[in-house]
N, C-alpha and C positions, 0 to 999 in steps of 0.2 A: 496104685499105678506101678510101684516098684515090683510088686509080686507078679503083676501081669507081664511086665517086660521080661522079668527073669524066666517066667514060664515059657514065653515065646522063644527066648534065646535057647533055653534047654531043648525045646522041640527042634530048633534048627541044628543044634549041636548033635542031636541024635541022628539026623539025616546026613550030615557031612562030617568029614574027618577034621577034628580040631587041630591036628598036627600039620595040616596042609594050609599054607598061608593064603592060597587062592580061595580055598573054601572059607577061611575066616573073613577074607575080604567080602565074600558074597554074603555071609551072615551080617557083617557090619552094614552093608548097603541095604539089606532087607529090613533091619530093625531101625535104622537111622530115622526114617520118616515118622515113626511113632514116638520118638523121644520127646520129653517135655520141651516146649519152646522157650520157657522162661528160665534164666540161668540158675536162680536159687533152687528151683524145683529140680532142675537138671542135675546140679551138683549133689543134691540129696539122693537122687536116684543112683548116680554114680557111686556115691559113698556106700549105699546099700549093696550094690553089686560087688564092689571091691571087698567089702567086709565078709563076703561068702568065702574068701580065701581060695578062689578058683582062678588058675592062671589064664584060662580062656576068657573069663569075664574081665579080668584085669587088662588083657590085651585089647579087648573090644573097647573098654572104657578109655584107654589112652588114645586109641584111634579116633574116637568121637571127640575127645577133648581137643586134639589137634585140629580136626576138621571144623569144629565149631569155634575154635580159638577162645576157649574158656581160660583166659590168662589174666583175669582180674586179680588184683592184689589181695582182695578179701578172701580168696579161696586158697591161699597158701597154707592155712592151718589144716585143711583137708589133705593137701598134697604131702605135707610133712607127716601127718598121721599115717598115711599110706606108706611113705618111705620107711618110717620107723617100725611099722607093725606088719606089713604084708610083703615086703621085698625079701625073697629068700634065695636068690641066685644072682650071679653077675648078669645073666641075660635079662632077667626082669629089671634089674637096676638100669641097664643100658637103654632098654626100650623106654622106660619111664623118663630117663634123662633126655633122650632125643626128642620125645614127643611132648613132654610136659615141663620138666624142670629147666631145661635150657631156654625155651621161649620165655618162661617166667623170669629167670634171673637176668636175661638180656633186656626184657621189657621194663623191669623194675630194678634199677641199680642198687637200691637200698637192700635188696635181698642178698647181696654179697655177704653181709654179716651173717646170714643164715648158712651160706656156704662154708664160712669159717667155723661156725658151730658144728657143722657136720664132720669136719676134720677131727673133732675131738670126741666123737661118738664112740660108744663101745660096740656098735654094730658095724660089722665088716662092710656091708653094702651101703650103709649110710656114709661111711668114710669114702668108699669108692665113688659115690654120687658127687662128692665135692669136685674132683677133677673132671669127671665125665660131664657134669652139668655145664662146664665151661666150653664144651665143644658144640658148635652149631652143626646140625646134621642136614645135609642136602644131597646132591649127587656125590659129594665127598664131604669131608669135615673141614671146618675152619675155626680158628680162635679169634674172636672179636674183642676179647677183654684186654684191658691195658696190661702190659707186661708185668708191672709191679704187683698187680692182683694175682696174675697167674703164678708168679713166683712165691707169693705168700702161701698159696695152696701147696705148691711143690715142696717148699721148705717144711711145711707142717707135716707132710705125709711121706717124705722121701725115704725115711727109715722105718716105715710101717712094717710090722712083722707079717702081714697077710699078703700072700702072693697076688690075689686079685686086686688089692689096693695098689701094690707096686706097679702092676701092669696098667692100671688106670692112670697113675701119675706119668708113667712112661708114654702112654698114649697122648696125654695132654701135651707133654714136651715135644712129641713127634710132630704134632700139628702146629704147636706154637712156633716151631722152627720155620714153618712156611710164612708166618707173619713177622717173626723177629729172628731171621737167620743168624746174624752176627752175634746177637746177645745170647741166643741159645747155644750156639757153637762155643762161645767163651765160657758159658756156664758149665757145659759138659766137660770141656777141656780142663777147667780149673777144679772140678769136683769129681773127677773120675774115681778117685780113691774113697769118696764118701757116699757113692751111690751104689745100691744093689745092682748086681750085674744084669738081672732080668729087666729092671727099669732102664738101665743104660742102653741095652740092646734095642728095646722098644723105641727109645727116644731117638735113635739113629736111623730109623727106617725111612725117613723122608729126606735125609741129608744126601748130597751128591756122593757118588761112589768114592771119590778121592778123600772126602771129609770122613766118611764112615771108616775107610781103611786106616786113615791117620789116627782117629780116635780109638779104634779097637786095638791098636798097638800099644796104647798108653798103659 
């Protein structure tokens, strides 16, 4: 079954431009009806496709996971395996977080312990996944997690040497400000000398202009 689906996807990819998101959406819709209906078989099919190491296949799989809502707790070993072994760029990381990891960690609060483990990984994009997975993606982004948990991730990664991890932390703070404006304002004000400048600038992007100007002068 997995090889048949892979063959069909490859045929569709040859007809359409995989760099075009509308074309990819079209492929997703064409293949969707023939995917296995039972979740255990479905996740095995997805694992087979992801293990090919092809970004187009990974993109399609994450789309189908979100559409089918395959967010059962028993599938986190697959999702962690993919995170550790197949995420090779910040773009892949973010797509995976929006479509799969965020819905998982919001649905299953016990997975926050996994998020904290990711902050200690040697993999750059595993560490980036820790803050980005706390962002719910919709028409915009929002942070639904309790502030104390958000700050555990921020404190763990605020001095990370990798640029893309710093940006991820800044991004989390940027949208956490919308949920916790006073607390994030005070955190940024009191820690201005302890935060990398790129992280600090990203964190200010959703603050009012007067707050941004005040803090940038510190």
